[in-house]
C-alpha positions in Angstrom: -8.1 -2.5 -27.0 -4.6 -3.8 -27.9 -3.9 -0.5 -29.5 -4.8 1.4 -26.3 -2.3 -0.7 -24.4 0.4 0.0 -27.0 -0.5 3.7 -26.7 -0.2 3.6 -23.0 3.1 1.8 -23.2 4.5 4.6 -25.4 2.9 7.6 -23.7 2.4 6.5 -20.1 -1.0 8.1 -20.1 -4.5 7.7 -21.7 -7.6 9.8 -21.5 -10.2 9.0 -18.9 -12.4 7.4 -21.6 -9.6 5.3 -22.9 -8.6 4.0 -19.5 -12.3 3.2 -18.7 -12.6 1.3 -22.0 -9.7 -0.9 -21.1 -11.0 -1.4 -17.5 -14.4 -2.5 -18.9 -12.7 -5.2 -21.0 -10.1 -7.0 -18.8 -10.2 -10.3 -20.9 -7.6 -13.0 -20.3 -6.2 -12.3 -23.7 -5.9 -8.6 -23.1 -4.4 -9.2 -19.7 -1.7 -11.4 -21.1 -0.7 -8.6 -23.5 -0.8 -6.0 -20.7 1.3 -8.2 -18.3 3.9 -8.9 -20.9 4.5 -5.2 -21.3 4.2 -4.3 -17.6 6.7 -6.9 -16.6 9.1 -5.7 -19.4 8.9 -2.2 -18.1 9.3 -3.3 -14.5 12.4 -5.2 -15.4 13.8 -2.2 -17.3 13.8 -0.2 -14.1 14.3 -2.9 -11.4 15.4 -6.1 -13.1 14.0 -9.2 -11.3 14.5 -7.7 -7.8 11.6 -7.7 -5.4 12.1 -5.4 -2.4 10.9 -6.4 1.1 9.5 -4.0 3.7 9.2 -4.9 7.4 5.7 -4.1 8.4 5.0 -3.1 12.0 1.3 -2.7 12.8 1.7 -0.8 16.0 -1.8 0.2 17.0 -5.3 -1.0 16.2 -7.0 2.0 17.7 -8.5 4.5 15.3 -10.6 7.6 15.8 -12.1 7.3 12.3 -15.2 5.4 11.3 -14.6 4.5 7.7 -17.4 2.2 6.5 -15.1 -0.5 5.1 -12.5 -0.9 7.8 -12.4 -3.4 10.6 -10.5 -0.9 12.8 -13.3 1.7 12.6 -14.0 3.3 16.0 -17.6 2.1 16.3 -16.6 -1.6 15.8 -17.1 -2.8 19.4 -15.9 -6.3 18.5 -12.4 -5.1 17.4 -9.6 -6.2 19.7 -7.5 -3.1 20.5 -3.8 -2.9 21.3 -0.9 -0.5 21.3 2.7 -1.5 21.1 5.0 0.3 23.4 8.1 2.2 22.2 10.3 -0.6 23.4 8.1 -3.2 21.6 8.4 -1.3 18.4 12.1 -1.0 18.7 12.3 -4.8 19.4 10.4 -5.4 16.2 13.0 -3.2 14.3 15.9 -5.0 16.0 14.5 -8.4 15.1 13.9 -7.2 11.5 17.3 -5.7 11.2 18.9 -9.0 12.2 16.8 -10.7 9.5 18.2 -8.3 6.9 15.4 -5.7 6.6 16.5 -2.2 5.7 13.1 -0.6 5.5 10.6 -0.5 8.3 6.9 0.5 7.9 5.1 1.8 10.9 1.4 1.4 10.2 -1.6 2.0 12.5 -5.0 3.5 12.8 -5.3 7.2 13.6 -4.7 6.7 17.3 -4.8 10.0 19.3 -2.5 8.3 22.0 0.4 8.6 19.5 0.8 12.3 19.7 3.3 14.3 17.7 5.8 14.1 20.5 5.4 10.4 21.0 5.8 9.6 17.3 8.8 12.0 17.0 10.5 10.2 19.9 9.9 6.8 18.3 11.0 7.9 14.8 14.2 9.5 16.1 15.0 6.5 18.2 14.7 4.2 15.2 16.8 6.4 13.0 19.4 6.9 15.6 19.8 3.1 16.1 19.5 2.1 12.5 20.6 5.1 10.4 21.1 3.0 7.3 17.4 2.0 7.2 14.5 3.8 5.5 11.5 4.5 7.7 8.0 4.6 6.3 5.0 5.9 8.2 1.4 5.1 7.5 -0.6 6.8 10.2 -3.2 8.7 8.3 -4.2 12.3 7.9 -2.2 14.9 9.8 -1.5 18.6 9.6 1.4 20.0 7.6 3.2 20.8 10.8 2.9 17.2 12.1 4.2 15.8 8.8 7.1 18.2 8.8 8.0 17.2 12.4 8.0 13.5 11.5 10.2 14.2 8.4 12.6 16.3 10.5 12.8 13.5 13.0 14.0 11.1 10.2 10.9 9.6 8.5 11.7 9.0 4.8 8.5 7.8 3.3 4.8 8.1 3.9 2.0 5.9 2.7 -1.5 7.4 2.5 -3.9 5.6 0.3 -6.3 8.0 -1.3 -8.8 5.1 -1.6 -10.7 6.8 -4.5 -10.0 9.9 -6.5 -13.7 10.5 -7.2 -15.1 12.9 -4.6 -18.6 11.5 -4.7 -17.4 8.0 -4.4 -15.1 9.0 -1.5 -18.0 10.3 0.4 -19.9 7.1 0.1 -17.0 5.2 1.7 -16.3 7.6 4.6 -18.3 9.5 7.2 -18.8 13.2 6.7 -15.9 14.1 9.0 -13.5 12.9 6.3 -13.3 14.7 3.0 -11.6 13.9 -0.3 -10.2 17.5 -0.3 -8.3 17.0 2.9 -7.0 13.6 1.9 -5.6 15.1 -1.3 -4.2 18.0 0.6 -2.3 15.6 2.8 -0.7 13.9 -0.1 0.4 17.2 -1.7 1.7 18.4 1.7 3.8 15.2 2.0 5.2 15.7 -1.5 6.1 19.4 -0.8 7.9 18.5 2.4 10.1 16.0 0.6 8.8 12.6 1.5 8.8 9.7 -0.9 5.1 9.4 -1.1 2.8 6.5 -1.6 -0.9 6.6 -2.4 -3.3 3.9 -3.5 -6.9 2.6 -3.8 -9.2 -0.3 -3.3 -10.3 -2.3 -6.4 -13.9 -3.3 -6.3 -15.1 -1.2 -3.4 -18.9 -0.6 -3.2 -20.3 1.6 -5.9 -17.0 1.9 -7.7 -17.3 2.3 -11.5 -14.8 1.9 -14.4 -14.8 5.7 -14.6 -13.8 5.9 -10.9 -10.8 3.7 -11.6 -9.8 5.7 -14.6 -9.9 8.8 -12.4 -7.6 7.0 -9.9 -5.0 6.4 -12.7 -5.2 10.0 -13.8 -4.9 11.3 -10.2 -1.8 9.1 -9.7 -0.3 10.3 -12.9 -0.7 13.9 -11.8 0.6 13.3 -8.2 3.6 11.3 -9.4 4.1 9.3 -6.2 7.0 7.0 -5.6 4.8 4.2 -4.4 1.3 3.0 -5.2 -0.4 0.4 -3.1 -3.6 -1.2 -4.4 -5.5 -4.3 -3.4 -9.0 -5.8 -3.7 -11.7 -4.6 -1.5 -12.4 -7.4 1.0 -15.4 -6.9 3.4 -15.1 -7.1 7.1 -18.1 -8.6 8.8 -18.4 -6.1 11.6 -18.7 -3.1 9.2 -21.5 -1.6 7.2 -20.0 -3.1 4.1 -19.8 -6.6 5.6 -22.3 -8.0 3.1 -20.8 -6.3 0.1 -19.1 -8.3 -2.7 -15.3 -8.4 -2.6 -13.1 -7.1 -5.4 -11.7 -9.6 -7.8 -8.2 -10.9 -8.3 -8.5 -10.5 -12.1 -9.4 -6.8 -12.0 -6.8 -6.0 -9.3 -4.0 -7.6 -11.4 -5.2 -5.7 -14.5 -5.1 -2.4 -12.6 -1.5 -3.3 -11.4 -0.5 -3.7 -15.0 -2.1 -0.4 -16.0 -0.4 1.3 -13.1 3.0 -0.1 -14.2 2.6 1.4 -17.6 1.2 4.7 -16.2 4.0 5.2 -13.6 6.8 3.0 -14.9 9.2 3.8 -12.1 6.9 3.3 -9.1 7.3 0.8 -6.3 4.2 -1.4 -6.5 3.5 -3.8 -3.7 2.0 -7.2 -4.2 -0.3 -6.8 -1.2 -1.4 -9.1 1.6 -5.0 -8.6 0.4 -4.0 -10.2 -2.9 -2.6 -13.1 -1.0 -5.9 -13.3 1.0 -8.2 -13.6 -2.0 -5.9 -16.1 -3.8 -3.3 -18.5 -2.4 -0.9 -17.3 -5.2 -2.1 -13.8 -5.2 1.2 -12.1 -4.3 3.1 -14.2 -6.9 0.5 -13.2 -9.5 0.9 -9.6 -8.5 4.6 -9.7 -9.2 3.9 -11.3 -12.5 1.6 -8.4 -13.3 4.3 -5.8 -12.7 4.6 -5.4 -8.9 8.0 -5.3 -7.2 7.5 -5.1 -3.4 6.3 -7.5 -0.7 5.8 -6.6 2.9 6.4 -9.4 5.5 5.0 -8.7 9.0 7.4 -7.9 11.8 4.6 -7.3 14.4 4.5 -9.6 17.4 2.5 -12.7 16.6 0.4 -12.0 19.7 -1.2 -9.0 18.2 -1.5 -9.9 14.5 -4.9 -11.4 14.7 -6.1 -8.1 16.3 -5.1 -6.0 13.3 -7.9 -7.2 11.0 -8.8 -4.5 8.4 -10.8 -7.2 6.5 -11.9 -10.8 7.0 -9.6 -13.8 6.6 -6.3 -11.8 6.5 -3.3 -14.1 6.0 0.1 -14.1 7.7 -1.3 -13.7 11.2 0.5 -16.6 12.8 4.0 -16.8 11.4 7.1 -15.5 13.2 8.9 -12.8 11.3 11.7 -15.1 10.2 9.2 -17.7 8.9 7.2 -15.0 7.1 10.4 -13.6 5.4 11.6 -17.1 4.4 8.3 -18.0 3.0 8.1 -15.0 0.8 11.7 -15.5 -0.4 10.8 -19.0 -1.4 7.6 -17.9 -3.1 9.4 -15.2 -5.1 12.2 -17.6 -6.0 9.7 -20.1 -7.3 8.6 -17.6 -10.0 12.1 -16.5 -10.9 12.5 -13.4 -8.7 15.1 -12.4 -6.1 14.1 -10.8 -2.8 16.6 -8.0 -2.0 17.2 -6.4 1.4 18.3 -2.9 0.3 16.4 0.2 1.1 15.0 0.0 -2.4 14.4 3.7 -3.2 12.1 4.5 -6.1 14.3 5.0 -9.1 12.8 8.4 -9.8 13.2 9.8 -6.3 16.1 12.1 -7.0 14.1 13.5 -10.0 10.8 14.1 -8.2 
């Protein structure tokens, strides 16, 4: 197994069988070897800098019915809200004053936010804060919609593919959603010129080591600038509410493999990591991640955006959330930086 990690370090790719063999054997000893290499590679590209992104969860409405998500349209217990344009701009204004230079607009696939409404919001943000990067995470759209958002000023787009295996994808989603369309969206985003982020859940129901190996190969082929992964955490009002959660250990191991596979990528230490372990985000950084995402959403709505159970950071004000993360990163020897933090391969992709 150690030789496979050394091979991955040198070549940045393995076969599906080799990836799967490593994923079946995430022993503490092997993880230590992997993390030593993944941290070294991360420091080669980014030093000890950790980038912050200001997350604005602007709508909890969603037309989709994904089996794992607390925002699914058939969840009658979900608390729904929409931020107004002015509320979104206030979040950005607050964040800018705190030093944020990247804003992430994330929400369910909410039909209320039409192309015209989103273009208006995007252009308003970019007009007022032209030195900031704007990331969208609003799901599957047409090529024309993606192009309109890009032309309005959006720089980046996050769309987690969730699983690269088509059969597994269909077990996690209703028939209205297809793996073919999800991958089409990601390729459209790349062709338009976005800095693109994809990602997947670790430990989702029926996931196999071969599925995770396919995820790594898909990501290698796509060459995204960002990859967001986190453990599957059940939400009690979904069909997967009684399923077992993904583990911290395997999620960290996958982060290490991702760093060796796409050395230049921006890899978040996600809120889900911090939810399953009090030091999860710190451990994510120590496995090779280099991004954290404090929440800029109004405190009044944070508890309503519950993708999964027991989500952390639902009560802190934005300034408290940022200061907390800065102290946490400092405690393990890393520096939170407030630049746009573009992926180091962006100009080459």
